[in-house]
C-alpha positions in Angstrom: -51.0 -31.5 -52.3 -48.2 -31.0 -54.9 -47.4 -27.6 -53.3 -47.1 -29.2 -49.9 -44.7 -31.9 -51.3 -42.5 -29.1 -52.8 -42.4 -27.3 -49.5 -41.5 -30.4 -47.6 -38.7 -31.2 -50.0 -37.3 -27.7 -49.9 -37.3 -27.6 -46.1 -35.6 -31.0 -46.0 -32.9 -29.6 -48.4 -32.4 -26.6 -46.2 -32.0 -28.7 -43.1 -29.5 -30.9 -44.9 -27.6 -27.8 -46.0 -27.5 -26.1 -42.6 -26.2 -29.3 -41.1 -23.1 -28.9 -43.2 -22.3 -25.4 -41.9 -19.8 -25.3 -39.1 -20.2 -23.1 -36.1 -17.9 -20.1 -36.7 -17.5 -19.5 -33.0 -16.4 -22.9 -31.9 -12.8 -21.9 -32.3 -10.9 -19.2 -30.5 -11.5 -15.8 -32.2 -8.7 -13.9 -30.5 -5.2 -14.4 -29.2 -5.2 -15.5 -25.6 -3.6 -12.8 -23.5 -3.0 -12.5 -19.8 -3.7 -9.2 -18.0 -4.1 -7.7 -14.5 -7.7 -6.8 -13.8 -8.0 -3.1 -13.2 -4.6 -2.3 -14.7 -6.2 -0.2 -17.4 -7.4 2.3 -14.7 -5.0 5.0 -13.6 -5.4 4.0 -9.9 -7.6 1.3 -8.4 -8.8 1.8 -4.8 -9.2 -1.2 -2.6 -11.1 -1.1 0.7 -9.3 -2.5 3.7 -11.3 -3.0 6.9 -10.2 -2.3 10.5 -10.9 -5.5 12.4 -9.5 -7.3 15.5 -7.5 -9.5 13.2 -3.8 -8.6 12.9 -3.9 -8.8 9.1 -6.6 -8.1 6.4 -6.5 -9.6 2.9 -7.0 -7.9 -0.4 -6.3 -9.3 -3.8 -4.8 -8.8 -7.2 -6.8 -10.5 -9.9 -5.1 -11.8 -13.0 -7.3 -12.8 -16.0 -6.9 -14.3 -19.4 -8.9 -12.9 -22.3 -10.4 -14.6 -25.4 -13.7 -15.8 -26.8 -13.4 -19.3 -25.2 -12.3 -20.4 -21.7 -8.8 -21.9 -21.5 -8.5 -25.6 -21.8 -5.2 -25.8 -20.0 -3.6 -24.1 -17.0 -2.0 -20.7 -17.5 0.9 -19.8 -15.1 2.0 -16.3 -14.3 4.4 -14.4 -12.1 4.1 -10.9 -10.7 6.8 -8.4 -9.5 6.6 -5.2 -7.6 6.9 -2.0 -9.7 7.9 0.7 -7.3 9.1 3.0 -10.2 5.5 3.2 -11.3 4.5 5.1 -8.1 7.2 7.7 -8.7 6.1 8.1 -12.3 2.4 8.5 -11.2 3.4 11.2 -8.7 5.4 13.1 -11.3 2.6 12.9 -13.9 -0.5 13.6 -11.8 0.5 15.2 -8.4 1.2 18.9 -8.4 4.1 20.6 -6.8 3.7 20.9 -3.1 0.8 18.5 -3.0 0.9 15.3 -0.8 2.4 12.4 -2.8 1.7 8.7 -2.8 4.2 6.4 -1.2 4.8 2.7 -0.8 3.6 1.1 2.4 6.4 0.5 4.8 8.0 -2.9 4.7 6.6 -5.2 7.4 3.1 -3.7 7.1 2.2 -5.8 4.1 3.2 -9.1 2.6 2.5 -11.1 -0.6 2.7 -14.9 0.3 3.4 -15.8 -3.4 4.1 -13.7 -6.5 3.1 -16.6 -8.7 -0.3 -18.0 -9.6 -2.2 -20.3 -11.9 -5.4 -19.6 -13.8 -6.9 -23.1 -13.9 -8.3 -24.6 -17.1 -12.0 -23.6 -17.4 -11.5 -20.5 -15.3 -11.1 -16.9 -16.5 -9.0 -15.4 -13.6 -7.0 -16.2 -10.5 -6.4 -14.1 -7.3 -3.1 -13.3 -5.6 -3.6 -12.4 -1.9 -2.0 -9.4 -0.3 -1.9 -9.3 3.5 -2.2 -5.8 5.1 -1.7 -4.8 8.8 -4.5 -2.4 8.6 -4.5 -1.4 12.3 -0.9 0.1 11.9 -1.8 2.3 8.9 -2.5 6.0 9.2 -5.9 7.0 7.9 -4.6 10.1 6.0 -1.4 8.6 4.5 -1.4 8.2 0.7 -0.4 4.6 0.6 0.1 2.9 -2.7 1.4 -0.5 -4.0 2.2 -1.4 -7.6 2.6 -4.7 -9.4 3.3 -5.8 -12.9 3.2 -9.1 -14.9 6.8 -10.3 -15.2 6.0 -13.5 -17.1 3.2 -15.8 -18.2 2.8 -19.1 -20.1 0.9 -17.3 -22.8 1.1 -13.8 -24.3 0.9 -10.8 -22.0 -1.5 -7.9 -22.8 0.9 -5.0 -23.0 -1.5 -2.2 -22.0 -2.7 -4.0 -18.9 0.5 -5.2 -17.2 1.0 -2.6 -14.4 -1.5 -2.2 -11.5 -1.4 0.8 -9.2 -3.7 0.7 -6.2 -4.3 2.7 -3.1 -6.3 2.0 0.0 -9.6 3.1 1.5 -9.5 2.4 5.2 -13.0 1.3 6.3 -15.0 0.0 9.2 -18.7 -0.8 9.7 -19.6 2.9 10.2 -17.6 4.6 7.4 -19.7 5.8 4.6 -21.6 8.9 3.3 -24.2 10.4 5.6 -26.7 13.2 5.6 -26.0 15.6 8.5 -28.9 17.7 9.9 -28.2 19.8 13.0 -29.3 22.8 14.9 -26.3 25.1 15.9 -26.6 27.5 18.8 -24.0 30.0 20.0 -23.4 29.8 23.8 -22.0 32.4 26.3 -21.4 31.3 29.8 -23.4 28.1 29.0 -26.5 30.1 27.9 -27.9 30.4 24.3 -27.1 33.7 22.5 -29.0 34.9 19.4 -31.1 32.7 17.2 -30.2 29.1 16.4 -29.4 28.1 12.8 -30.0 24.9 10.9 -27.2 23.2 9.0 -27.6 20.4 6.5 -24.8 18.8 4.5 -23.5 15.5 3.3 -20.6 14.2 5.4 -18.1 11.5 4.8 -17.3 9.4 7.9 -13.7 8.2 7.5 -12.6 5.2 9.4 -9.6 5.7 11.8 -10.0 2.5 13.8 -12.3 -0.4 14.2 -14.9 1.6 16.3 -13.9 5.2 15.5 -14.6 7.6 12.6 -13.8 11.2 11.7 -15.9 13.8 10.0 -15.7 17.5 9.1 -17.7 19.7 11.4 -21.0 21.2 10.1 -20.6 22.2 6.4 -16.9 22.7 6.3 -15.4 21.9 2.9 -13.9 18.3 3.1 -10.4 19.2 2.1 -7.0 18.2 3.7 -6.3 21.8 4.6 -9.3 21.9 6.9 -8.6 18.6 8.8 -6.7 20.1 11.7 -9.0 23.0 12.4 -12.4 21.5 11.6 -12.6 17.7 12.2 -14.3 15.7 14.9 -13.5 12.2 15.9 -16.4 10.0 17.1 -15.9 6.7 18.9 -18.7 4.1 19.2 -18.8 1.9 22.3 -19.5 -1.6 20.9 -21.1 -2.7 24.2 -24.0 -0.2 24.2 -23.5 2.0 21.0 -23.0 5.2 23.0 -20.8 7.9 21.5 -17.9 10.0 22.7 -16.5 12.9 20.6 -13.3 14.8 20.6 -11.5 17.3 18.4 -9.1 16.0 15.8 -6.4 18.7 16.4 -7.2 22.4 16.9 -10.9 22.0 17.3 -11.9 21.7 20.9 -14.9 19.6 21.9 -16.0 20.5 25.5 -18.7 17.9 26.0 -20.6 15.3 24.0 -23.3 12.6 24.2 -25.0 10.4 21.7 -25.9 7.0 20.4 -25.6 4.9 17.3 -28.7 2.9 16.1 -27.5 -0.3 14.3 -30.9 -0.9 12.7 -31.2 2.5 11.0 -27.5 2.9 10.7 -27.8 6.4 12.0 -26.3 8.6 14.8 -28.1 11.0 17.2 -25.8 13.3 19.2 -25.2 16.6 20.9 -21.8 18.2 21.4 -20.4 21.6 22.5 -17.3 22.9 20.9 -15.0 25.9 21.0 -14.1 27.2 17.5 -10.7 28.5 16.6 -12.1 32.0 16.9 -12.8 31.4 20.6 -16.6 31.2 20.3 -18.5 28.3 21.8 -21.4 26.5 20.1 -23.7 23.6 20.8 -24.7 21.2 18.0 -27.7 19.0 18.3 -28.5 16.7 15.4 -28.3 13.5 13.4 -26.3 11.6 10.8 -28.2 9.3 8.6 -26.5 6.9 6.2 -27.3 7.7 2.6 -28.9 4.9 0.6 -27.0 3.5 -2.3 -28.3 4.3 -5.8 
């Protein structure tokens, strides 16, 4: 009994003592600093979708760091930083390689360069409106913004944001290509058919149109003109029509898109730059995300 009383007294003393200790995390542990989300990356890529709407929106996110949420509004102002695009090209783009350039005036707008991170929030978004339908799918567009001012300290490493665009639609993604290729002479098969399997990137070029590299061609800019096929999906019945992007000549095509499996089944006949004619019969199946 005496031992129990001692333990009870000791536990009461500990509870009394612990009640006097203040929570060390109740106060801010760091200096509150404003930063542009993603500015620490060399380049941030933003997806912009082709849609019937004239303009699409993307956003710049501005945040405030610290161990506690802010208890009062934080105001900030952005400005464009065009010089940062030139600096990026000089630093990272080799001589003779395509360079990034700012989107033409009139094809984008920023309704307001100022914003407010509300008390209790951790970030605010500044909208950018893009006229996606007027952009070229292969152009290296870039925009750059930096923090000009804020009502609390600015984080120096995270003040400039460079971002470029990934033009997208509901079909653009990575696909597994499986086809049977057969050479033709006067419309008749010649020799043995061959099987080709490769991963293909379907690049959006409009709301209902994509482009991909033929067969297993290396997906590099130097091969676009000679080895790319454009495929248009009819939204009414999901049938396909194909044509060559530039030098590749598609003589005939047929096919269909399955919205449930997100896959394409097709057949096309093309004449290569060497003058030979081939038929291609196969499928494109969208790869599952990891």
